[in-house]
N, C-alpha and C positions, 0 to 999 in steps of 0.2 A: 165368571167361569163360562157362562153361556157363549160369550164371544169366542173364547178359545175353541169350544166345540164346533161352533157354526162355521168358523173360517177355514177349517182344515179338511173338509170332507168332500168337496166336489172334485171328482177325478174324471177327466174326459179322455177316453181311450176307446179304440174300436172293439176291444175284447177284454173281458175280465181276466182271461188267462195271460194276456200280454202286459198286465199292470205290474209295476215293480213294487216290491214291499218297501214301505216307508221306514225310516229309522226307528221311530217310536211304534210300538205294537198297537195295532188298531183292532178294537173290539166292537162288534155290533151287539148291543145289549137290548133285548126285547122283553118287555113286561107290561101288561096292561094295568098294573098297580103303580100309580105314580110315586107312592112312598118308597116302594121297593126299588123302582127304577132310579129315583134320586139317590137313595142310600148307596146302591151298588155303583152308580156312576161316580159318586164322590170318592168312594174307596179306590176305584180303578184310576181315576184322575190323579189322586194323591200318590199313586204308585207308578206314575209315568206312562200310563196307557192313554191313547186317544180313544175316545168313546163316541160312538154314534148311537143315539137312543132311537128306539122305535117303540111306540105305545101299542102297536098291534102287528099282527102277522103280515098284513098287506103292505104296510110301510116297510117292514123288514125285507120282504121279497123284492120290493122296488130298490131298496138300497143294495141288496145282493146282486141285482142285475147290472149295476153300473159303478160299483165301488169295490176297492180292494179291502179285504179284512183278513187279519191273522186268525181270528176265531169269532164264533158266534156264541153268545150266551142267551138262551131263550127259555121263557117260562113255558111249561107244558099246557096249562089250562088257560086258553084264550079263545075268543070267538070272533069271527068265523074261521080264522086260520090259526090253528094251534101249533104248539112247538114241534109236534111230530111232522106236520106238513112242512114247516120251515126246514126241519132236518132233511126231509126227502127232497125238497126243492133245492136246498143248498148243495146237496150231493149231486143233483143234476147240473147245477151251474158249475160246480168245481168239486170233484170228488176228494181233493186234498184238503178241503177246508174243514177244520175241526169244529164240531158243534157240541156245545155243552148244554144239556137240558137241565132244568131245575123245576122243582114243584114244592109247594107248601103242604102237599098231601102225601104222606109216606105211602107208597104203593109198590110192593115188590113186582107186581105184574108190569107196571109202567117202566120200572127200572130194567127189567128183562127185555121188554119191548124196545126200549131205547138202545140198549146194547146190541140187540139183534138187528136194529135198523142202521147201526153204524155210528151212534153217538159217541163222542170222545169220552164223556162222563155224564152221569146222572146225579145231580146234587139235590139234597132235600133242604128246604128252607126251614128255619133260618140257617143260612150257610155261615159256618165259622169263617172269620176273616182269613185266617191262615189257609184254610182249605180252598177258598175262592182264589186267592192269589197264587197258590201252588198249582192249582188246576189250570188257571189262565196262563201261567208261565210255561207249563208243560205243553199246552195246546199251541201256544205261539212258537215254541221251539220246534215242535213237530212240523208245523206249517212251514216255517222258514227252512227247515232241513229238506222237506219235500220240494220246496221251491228251488233251493240250491241244486238239488239233485236233478230236477227237470231242466234247469238252466244249463247245467254241465252236460247233460246228455244231448241237448239241442246244439250246444256249442261244439261238442265233439263229433257230432254226426256229419 
């Protein structure tokens, strides 16, 4: 499976905004816990998502700067770049990119903060399989609808 993930991810383009959405939904998955990262990757791959893994926030930001994603799923508690910074920077790169934050620590304040910062959803680990897949599907659909709308408005202008 590693070969599948590695071969599909280099996109060369002058701007992230000009990238075309690939047929299979692409998720940037960010978690510093290798066990969680591997489990969530396996689930998403089995459900026909292309997954780019990042084991830290810095790698995630690098991927965001030069690759197209339909959604980002990021852990909140990571150092030195946490999920909230990923959310903020992702919004700077592309405001239409849905970011799903997750945490293994139930925290109503973090959930509220995530919502206020523009997160698509805030999930608490362990994430039920159905919840993860429904949230990812909704995020991808929103992203692609926004992309279609932006493409239509540029074409019609």
